[in-house]
Jmol script that loads the backbone (N, CA, C; Angstrom):
load data "model"
ATOM      1  N   MET A   1     156.302 145.004  74.495  1.00  0.00           N
ATOM      2  CA  MET A   1     155.871 145.393  75.818  1.00  0.00           C
ATOM      3  C   MET A   1     154.353 145.504  75.886  1.00  0.00           C
ATOM      4  N   THR A   2     153.744 146.045  74.826  1.00  0.00           N
ATOM      5  CA  THR A   2     152.298 146.205  74.798  1.00  0.00           C
ATOM      6  C   THR A   2     151.605 144.849  74.810  1.00  0.00           C
ATOM      7  N   SER A   3     152.157 143.870  74.092  1.00  0.00           N
ATOM      8  CA  SER A   3     151.531 142.547  74.059  1.00  0.00           C
ATOM      9  C   SER A   3     151.611 141.871  75.428  1.00  0.00           C
ATOM     10  N   VAL A   4     152.669 142.120  76.189  1.00  0.00           N
ATOM     11  CA  VAL A   4     152.788 141.568  77.544  1.00  0.00           C
ATOM     12  C   VAL A   4     151.720 142.178  78.440  1.00  0.00           C
ATOM     13  N   ARG A   5     151.538 143.490  78.345  1.00  0.00           N
ATOM     14  CA  ARG A   5     150.507 144.160  79.155  1.00  0.00           C
ATOM     15  C   ARG A   5     149.118 143.652  78.785  1.00  0.00           C
ATOM     16  N   LEU A   6     148.870 143.474  77.482  1.00  0.00           N
ATOM     17  CA  LEU A   6     147.576 142.981  77.038  1.00  0.00           C
ATOM     18  C   LEU A   6     147.353 141.558  77.558  1.00  0.00           C
ATOM     19  N   GLY A   7     148.391 140.745  77.505  1.00  0.00           N
ATOM     20  CA  GLY A   7     148.291 139.377  78.015  1.00  0.00           C
ATOM     21  C   GLY A   7     148.003 139.349  79.513  1.00  0.00           C
ATOM     22  N   LEU A   8     148.685 140.187  80.272  1.00  0.00           N
ATOM     23  CA  LEU A   8     148.452 140.258  81.712  1.00  0.00           C
ATOM     24  C   LEU A   8     147.040 140.753  82.017  1.00  0.00           C
ATOM     25  N   PHE A   9     146.567 141.739  81.234  1.00  0.00           N
ATOM     26  CA  PHE A   9     145.213 142.249  81.426  1.00  0.00           C
ATOM     27  C   PHE A   9     144.191 141.143  81.163  1.00  0.00           C
ATOM     28  N   CYS A  10     144.356 140.400  80.072  1.00  0.00           N
ATOM     29  CA  CYS A  10     143.422 139.320  79.737  1.00  0.00           C
ATOM     30  C   CYS A  10     143.443 138.225  80.799  1.00  0.00           C
ATOM     31  N   ALA A  11     144.627 137.865  81.268  1.00  0.00           N
ATOM     32  CA  ALA A  11     144.729 136.849  82.313  1.00  0.00           C
ATOM     33  C   ALA A  11     144.055 137.323  83.595  1.00  0.00           C
ATOM     34  N   SER A  12     144.238 138.589  83.938  1.00  0.00           N
ATOM     35  CA  SER A  12     143.597 139.136  85.134  1.00  0.00           C
ATOM     36  C   SER A  12     142.081 139.112  85.003  1.00  0.00           C
ATOM     37  N   ALA A  13     141.583 139.453  83.842  1.00  0.00           N
ATOM     38  CA  ALA A  13     140.135 139.467  83.615  1.00  0.00           C
ATOM     39  C   ALA A  13     139.564 138.059  83.707  1.00  0.00           C
ATOM     40  N   ILE A  14     140.267 137.080  83.168  1.00  0.00           N
ATOM     41  CA  ILE A  14     139.793 135.689  83.224  1.00  0.00           C
ATOM     42  C   ILE A  14     139.767 135.196  84.666  1.00  0.00           C
ATOM     43  N   PHE A  15     140.832 135.419  85.421  1.00  0.00           N
ATOM     44  CA  PHE A  15     140.881 134.946  86.810  1.00  0.00           C
ATOM     45  C   PHE A  15     139.852 135.656  87.682  1.00  0.00           C
ATOM     46  N   ALA A  16     139.609 136.929  87.429  1.00  0.00           N
ATOM     47  CA  ALA A  16     138.591 137.656  88.195  1.00  0.00           C
ATOM     48  C   ALA A  16     137.213 137.078  87.917  1.00  0.00           C
ATOM     49  N   THR A  17     136.935 136.736  86.663  1.00  0.00           N
ATOM     50  CA  THR A  17     135.649 136.142  86.306  1.00  0.00           C
ATOM     51  C   THR A  17     135.488 134.783  86.970  1.00  0.00           C
ATOM     52  N   LEU A  18     136.542 133.982  86.982  1.00  0.00           N
ATOM     53  CA  LEU A  18     136.475 132.668  87.629  1.00  0.00           C
ATOM     54  C   LEU A  18     136.245 132.797  89.126  1.00  0.00           C
ATOM     55  N   ALA A  19     136.864 133.771  89.757  1.00  0.00           N
ATOM     56  CA  ALA A  19     136.699 133.960  91.200  1.00  0.00           C
ATOM     57  C   ALA A  19     135.268 134.361  91.545  1.00  0.00           C
ATOM     58  N   ILE A  20     134.659 135.176  90.710  1.00  0.00           N
ATOM     59  CA  ILE A  20     133.274 135.593  90.944  1.00  0.00           C
ATOM     60  C   ILE A  20     132.329 134.416  90.772  1.00  0.00           C
ATOM     61  N   ALA A  21     132.636 133.495  89.868  1.00  0.00           N
ATOM     62  CA  ALA A  21     131.752 132.378  89.562  1.00  0.00           C
ATOM     63  C   ALA A  21     131.763 131.296  90.643  1.00  0.00           C
ATOM     64  N   GLN A  22     132.695 131.331  91.569  1.00  0.00           N
ATOM     65  CA  GLN A  22     132.748 130.310  92.609  1.00  0.00           C
ATOM     66  C   GLN A  22     131.577 130.473  93.562  1.00  0.00           C
ATOM     67  N   THR A  23     131.016 129.351  93.961  1.00  0.00           N
ATOM     68  CA  THR A  23     129.925 129.371  94.924  1.00  0.00           C
ATOM     69  C   THR A  23     130.301 128.525  96.122  1.00  0.00           C
ATOM     70  N   PHE A  24     129.703 128.820  97.237  1.00  0.00           N
ATOM     71  CA  PHE A  24     129.980 128.089  98.457  1.00  0.00           C
ATOM     72  C   PHE A  24     128.696 127.415  98.924  1.00  0.00           C
ATOM     73  N   THR A  25     128.266 126.432  98.167  1.00  0.00           N
ATOM     74  CA  THR A  25     127.082 125.667  98.522  1.00  0.00           C
ATOM     75  C   THR A  25     127.375 124.191  98.324  1.00  0.00           C
ATOM     76  N   GLY A  26     126.501 123.373  98.859  1.00  0.00           N
ATOM     77  CA  GLY A  26     126.662 121.935  98.725  1.00  0.00           C
ATOM     78  C   GLY A  26     125.364 121.284  98.297  1.00  0.00           C
ATOM     79  N   THR A  27     125.438 119.990  98.073  1.00  0.00           N
ATOM     80  CA  THR A  27     124.310 119.206  97.619  1.00  0.00           C
ATOM     81  C   THR A  27     124.242 117.909  98.422  1.00  0.00           C
ATOM     82  N   ILE A  28     123.042 117.489  98.758  1.00  0.00           N
ATOM     83  CA  ILE A  28     122.826 116.172  99.351  1.00  0.00           C
ATOM     84  C   ILE A  28     121.965 115.396  98.366  1.00  0.00           C
ATOM     85  N   THR A  29     122.498 114.286  97.882  1.00  0.00           N
ATOM     86  CA  THR A  29     121.825 113.465  96.891  1.00  0.00           C
ATOM     87  C   THR A  29     121.817 112.025  97.363  1.00  0.00           C
ATOM     88  N   GLY A  30     120.751 111.309  97.084  1.00  0.00           N
ATOM     89  CA  GLY A  30     120.739 109.912  97.480  1.00  0.00           C
ATOM     90  C   GLY A  30     119.505 109.178  96.994  1.00  0.00           C
ATOM     91  N   THR A  31     119.366 107.949  97.472  1.00  0.00           N
ATOM     92  CA  THR A  31     118.239 107.088  97.160  1.00  0.00           C
ATOM     93  C   THR A  31     117.652 106.576  98.459  1.00  0.00           C
ATOM     94  N   VAL A  32     116.341 106.685  98.607  1.00  0.00           N
ATOM     95  CA  VAL A  32     115.664 106.167  99.793  1.00  0.00           C
ATOM     96  C   VAL A  32     115.321 104.703  99.527  1.00  0.00           C
ATOM     97  N   THR A  33     115.769 103.827 100.422  1.00  0.00           N
ATOM     98  CA  THR A  33     115.449 102.398 100.312  1.00  0.00           C
ATOM     99  C   THR A  33     114.911 101.887 101.638  1.00  0.00           C
ATOM    100  N   ASP A  34     114.154 100.795 101.564  1.00  0.00           N
ATOM    101  CA  ASP A  34     113.653 100.162 102.786  1.00  0.00           C
ATOM    102  C   ASP A  34     114.669  99.132 103.261  1.00  0.00           C
ATOM    103  N   PRO A  35     114.445  98.484 104.417  1.00  0.00           N
ATOM    104  CA  PRO A  35     115.417  97.513 104.939  1.00  0.00           C
ATOM    105  C   PRO A  35     115.734  96.368 103.979  1.00  0.00           C
ATOM    106  N   ALA A  36     114.816  96.039 103.082  1.00  0.00           N
ATOM    107  CA  ALA A  36     115.048  94.966 102.115  1.00  0.00           C
ATOM    108  C   ALA A  36     115.820  95.452 100.892  1.00  0.00           C
ATOM    109  N   GLY A  37     116.057  96.765 100.800  1.00  0.00           N
ATOM    110  CA  GLY A  37     116.801  97.327  99.671  1.00  0.00           C
ATOM    111  C   GLY A  37     115.941  97.828  98.537  1.00  0.00           C
ATOM    112  N   ALA A  38     114.614  97.745  98.675  1.00  0.00           N
ATOM    113  CA  ALA A  38     113.712  98.249  97.634  1.00  0.00           C
ATOM    114  C   ALA A  38     113.632  99.774  97.732  1.00  0.00           C
ATOM    115  N   VAL A  39     113.538 100.430  96.571  1.00  0.00           N
ATOM    116  CA  VAL A  39     113.443 101.896  96.574  1.00  0.00           C
ATOM    117  C   VAL A  39     112.091 102.323  97.133  1.00  0.00           C
ATOM    118  N   VAL A  40     112.065 103.533  97.722  1.00  0.00           N
ATOM    119  CA  VAL A  40     110.847 104.074  98.326  1.00  0.00           C
ATOM    120  C   VAL A  40     110.454 105.357  97.599  1.00  0.00           C
ATOM    121  N   PRO A  41     109.560 105.254  96.622  1.00  0.00           N
ATOM    122  CA  PRO A  41     109.076 106.476  95.982  1.00  0.00           C
ATOM    123  C   PRO A  41     108.125 107.207  96.908  1.00  0.00           C
ATOM    124  N   GLY A  42     108.107 108.522  96.799  1.00  0.00           N
ATOM    125  CA  GLY A  42     107.167 109.319  97.582  1.00  0.00           C
ATOM    126  C   GLY A  42     107.559 109.536  99.031  1.00  0.00           C
ATOM    127  N   ALA A  43     108.788 109.203  99.409  1.00  0.00           N
ATOM    128  CA  ALA A  43     109.237 109.455 100.785  1.00  0.00           C
ATOM    129  C   ALA A  43     109.440 110.954 100.976  1.00  0.00           C
ATOM    130  N   VAL A  44     108.977 111.481 102.099  1.00  0.00           N
ATOM    131  CA  VAL A  44     109.130 112.901 102.403  1.00  0.00           C
ATOM    132  C   VAL A  44     110.435 113.092 103.172  1.00  0.00           C
ATOM    133  N   LEU A  45     111.300 113.969 102.669  1.00  0.00           N
ATOM    134  CA  LEU A  45     112.602 114.229 103.272  1.00  0.00           C
ATOM    135  C   LEU A  45     112.684 115.687 103.686  1.00  0.00           C
ATOM    136  N   THR A  46     113.302 115.929 104.829  1.00  0.00           N
ATOM    137  CA  THR A  46     113.506 117.291 105.323  1.00  0.00           C
ATOM    138  C   THR A  46     114.957 117.450 105.742  1.00  0.00           C
ATOM    139  N   VAL A  47     115.576 118.541 105.325  1.00  0.00           N
ATOM    140  CA  VAL A  47     116.916 118.884 105.767  1.00  0.00           C
ATOM    141  C   VAL A  47     116.813 120.245 106.454  1.00  0.00           C
ATOM    142  N   THR A  48     117.385 120.343 107.668  1.00  0.00           N
ATOM    143  CA  THR A  48     117.290 121.569 108.466  1.00  0.00           C
ATOM    144  C   THR A  48     118.684 122.036 108.847  1.00  0.00           C
ATOM    145  N   ASN A  49     118.987 123.290 108.556  1.00  0.00           N
ATOM    146  CA  ASN A  49     120.249 123.900 108.965  1.00  0.00           C
ATOM    147  C   ASN A  49     120.175 124.156 110.469  1.00  0.00           C
ATOM    148  N   LEU A  50     121.089 123.583 111.231  1.00  0.00           N
ATOM    149  CA  LEU A  50     121.039 123.689 112.688  1.00  0.00           C
ATOM    150  C   LEU A  50     121.370 125.082 113.206  1.00  0.00           C
ATOM    151  N   GLU A  51     122.111 125.887 112.437  1.00  0.00           N
ATOM    152  CA  GLU A  51     122.451 127.237 112.885  1.00  0.00           C
ATOM    153  C   GLU A  51     121.322 128.228 112.607  1.00  0.00           C
ATOM    154  N   THR A  52     120.659 128.099 111.446  1.00  0.00           N
ATOM    155  CA  THR A  52     119.638 129.068 111.048  1.00  0.00           C
ATOM    156  C   THR A  52     118.209 128.547 111.233  1.00  0.00           C
ATOM    157  N   ASN A  53     118.076 127.257 111.467  1.00  0.00           N
ATOM    158  CA  ASN A  53     116.786 126.585 111.602  1.00  0.00           C
ATOM    159  C   ASN A  53     115.971 126.628 110.303  1.00  0.00           C
ATOM    160  N   GLU A  54     116.607 126.948 109.178  1.00  0.00           N
ATOM    161  CA  GLU A  54     115.941 126.940 107.875  1.00  0.00           C
ATOM    162  C   GLU A  54     115.783 125.494 107.418  1.00  0.00           C
ATOM    163  N   SER A  55     114.576 125.142 106.980  1.00  0.00           N
ATOM    164  CA  SER A  55     114.301 123.778 106.522  1.00  0.00           C
ATOM    165  C   SER A  55     113.911 123.774 105.058  1.00  0.00           C
ATOM    166  N   ARG A  56     114.252 122.674 104.399  1.00  0.00           N
ATOM    167  CA  ARG A  56     113.791 122.416 103.036  1.00  0.00           C
ATOM    168  C   ARG A  56     113.181 121.021 103.034  1.00  0.00           C
ATOM    169  N   ARG A  57     112.127 120.889 102.257  1.00  0.00           N
ATOM    170  CA  ARG A  57     111.401 119.629 102.228  1.00  0.00           C
ATOM    171  C   ARG A  57     111.176 119.226 100.772  1.00  0.00           C
ATOM    172  N   LEU A  58     111.305 117.942 100.493  1.00  0.00           N
ATOM    173  CA  LEU A  58     111.000 117.434  99.164  1.00  0.00           C
ATOM    174  C   LEU A  58     110.568 115.984  99.262  1.00  0.00           C
ATOM    175  N   THR A  59     110.110 115.455  98.143  1.00  0.00           N
ATOM    176  CA  THR A  59     109.632 114.077  98.075  1.00  0.00           C
ATOM    177  C   THR A  59     110.499 113.313  97.085  1.00  0.00           C
ATOM    178  N   SER A  60     110.877 112.083  97.436  1.00  0.00           N
ATOM    179  CA  SER A  60     111.677 111.271  96.525  1.00  0.00           C
ATOM    180  C   SER A  60     110.852 110.919  95.287  1.00  0.00           C
ATOM    181  N   ASN A  61     111.532 110.769  94.165  1.00  0.00           N
ATOM    182  CA  ASN A  61     110.825 110.482  92.920  1.00  0.00           C
ATOM    183  C   ASN A  61     110.463 109.003  92.812  1.00  0.00           C
ATOM    184  N   GLU A  62     109.964 108.589  91.649  1.00  0.00           N
ATOM    185  CA  GLU A  62     109.509 107.200  91.465  1.00  0.00           C
ATOM    186  C   GLU A  62     110.626 106.172  91.608  1.00  0.00           C
ATOM    187  N   ALA A  63     111.877 106.612  91.482  1.00  0.00           N
ATOM    188  CA  ALA A  63     113.026 105.713  91.661  1.00  0.00           C
ATOM    189  C   ALA A  63     113.621 105.849  93.062  1.00  0.00           C
ATOM    190  N   GLY A  64     112.959 106.595  93.960  1.00  0.00           N
ATOM    191  CA  GLY A  64     113.456 106.803  95.318  1.00  0.00           C
ATOM    192  C   GLY A  64     114.560 107.829  95.424  1.00  0.00           C
ATOM    193  N   LEU A  65     114.839 108.541  94.332  1.00  0.00           N
ATOM    194  CA  LEU A  65     115.946 109.510  94.310  1.00  0.00           C
ATOM    195  C   LEU A  65     115.521 110.859  94.873  1.00  0.00           C
ATOM    196  N   PHE A  66     116.471 111.541  95.509  1.00  0.00           N
ATOM    197  CA  PHE A  66     116.248 112.900  96.003  1.00  0.00           C
ATOM    198  C   PHE A  66     117.506 113.713  95.788  1.00  0.00           C
ATOM    199  N   ASN A  67     117.349 115.057  95.770  1.00  0.00           N
ATOM    200  CA  ASN A  67     118.482 115.938  95.498  1.00  0.00           C
ATOM    201  C   ASN A  67     118.221 117.311  96.133  1.00  0.00           C
ATOM    202  N   PHE A  68     118.862 117.577  97.255  1.00  0.00           N
ATOM    203  CA  PHE A  68     118.823 118.911  97.862  1.00  0.00           C
ATOM    204  C   PHE A  68     120.003 119.689  97.305  1.00  0.00           C
ATOM    205  N   THR A  69     119.746 120.813  96.647  1.00  0.00           N
ATOM    206  CA  THR A  69     120.825 121.585  96.025  1.00  0.00           C
ATOM    207  C   THR A  69     120.966 122.957  96.683  1.00  0.00           C
ATOM    208  N   ALA A  70     122.096 123.586  96.418  1.00  0.00           N
ATOM    209  CA  ALA A  70     122.394 124.959  96.857  1.00  0.00           C
ATOM    210  C   ALA A  70     122.244 125.133  98.367  1.00  0.00           C
ATOM    211  N   LEU A  71     122.755 124.175  99.121  1.00  0.00           N
ATOM    212  CA  LEU A  71     122.727 124.272 100.581  1.00  0.00           C
ATOM    213  C   LEU A  71     123.951 125.058 101.047  1.00  0.00           C
ATOM    214  N   PRO A  72     123.757 126.104 101.851  1.00  0.00           N
ATOM    215  CA  PRO A  72     124.909 126.839 102.368  1.00  0.00           C
ATOM    216  C   PRO A  72     125.708 125.979 103.341  1.00  0.00           C
ATOM    217  N   PRO A  73     126.973 126.276 103.541  1.00  0.00           N
ATOM    218  CA  PRO A  73     127.778 125.494 104.481  1.00  0.00           C
ATOM    219  C   PRO A  73     127.152 125.520 105.871  1.00  0.00           C
ATOM    220  N   GLY A  74     127.254 124.425 106.577  1.00  0.00           N
ATOM    221  CA  GLY A  74     126.714 124.360 107.937  1.00  0.00           C
ATOM    222  C   GLY A  74     126.471 122.924 108.360  1.00  0.00           C
ATOM    223  N   ARG A  75     125.930 122.784 109.558  1.00  0.00           N
ATOM    224  CA  ARG A  75     125.545 121.473 110.081  1.00  0.00           C
ATOM    225  C   ARG A  75     124.049 121.303 109.839  1.00  0.00           C
ATOM    226  N   TYR A  76     123.648 120.099 109.410  1.00  0.00           N
ATOM    227  CA  TYR A  76     122.274 119.853 109.050  1.00  0.00           C
ATOM    228  C   TYR A  76     121.720 118.622 109.768  1.00  0.00           C
ATOM    229  N   ARG A  77     120.416 118.672 110.023  1.00  0.00           N
ATOM    230  CA  ARG A  77     119.667 117.492 110.482  1.00  0.00           C
ATOM    231  C   ARG A  77     118.900 117.000 109.260  1.00  0.00           C
ATOM    232  N   PHE A  78     118.950 115.696 109.040  1.00  0.00           N
ATOM    233  CA  PHE A  78     118.318 115.088 107.880  1.00  0.00           C
ATOM    234  C   PHE A  78     117.278 114.098 108.355  1.00  0.00           C
ATOM    235  N   GLU A  79     116.046 114.258 107.901  1.00  0.00           N
ATOM    236  CA  GLU A  79     114.955 113.372 108.327  1.00  0.00           C
ATOM    237  C   GLU A  79     114.234 112.807 107.118  1.00  0.00           C
ATOM    238  N   VAL A  80     113.803 111.536 107.246  1.00  0.00           N
ATOM    239  CA  VAL A  80     113.018 110.886 106.195  1.00  0.00           C
ATOM    240  C   VAL A  80     111.719 110.436 106.820  1.00  0.00           C
TER     241      VAL A  80
END
end "model"
wireframe off; spacefill off
backbone 0.3
color backbone group
């Protein structure tokens, strides 16, 4: 009986830890290219949350790649 209780306690502790570790954010990742398909390094990108009007801005890297991380759920405007 004691081993069953210990097992249930351990399982409860593991599931509680997993539930706390969940996050509710998203990521927008991509590559900026021109009409000919060539990558565009140094492009300035802005993403704006339409509900909060919070904006984030970054520049694409030498391969034209960008990565907006930890975005809260919502509707966004994306500008390049």
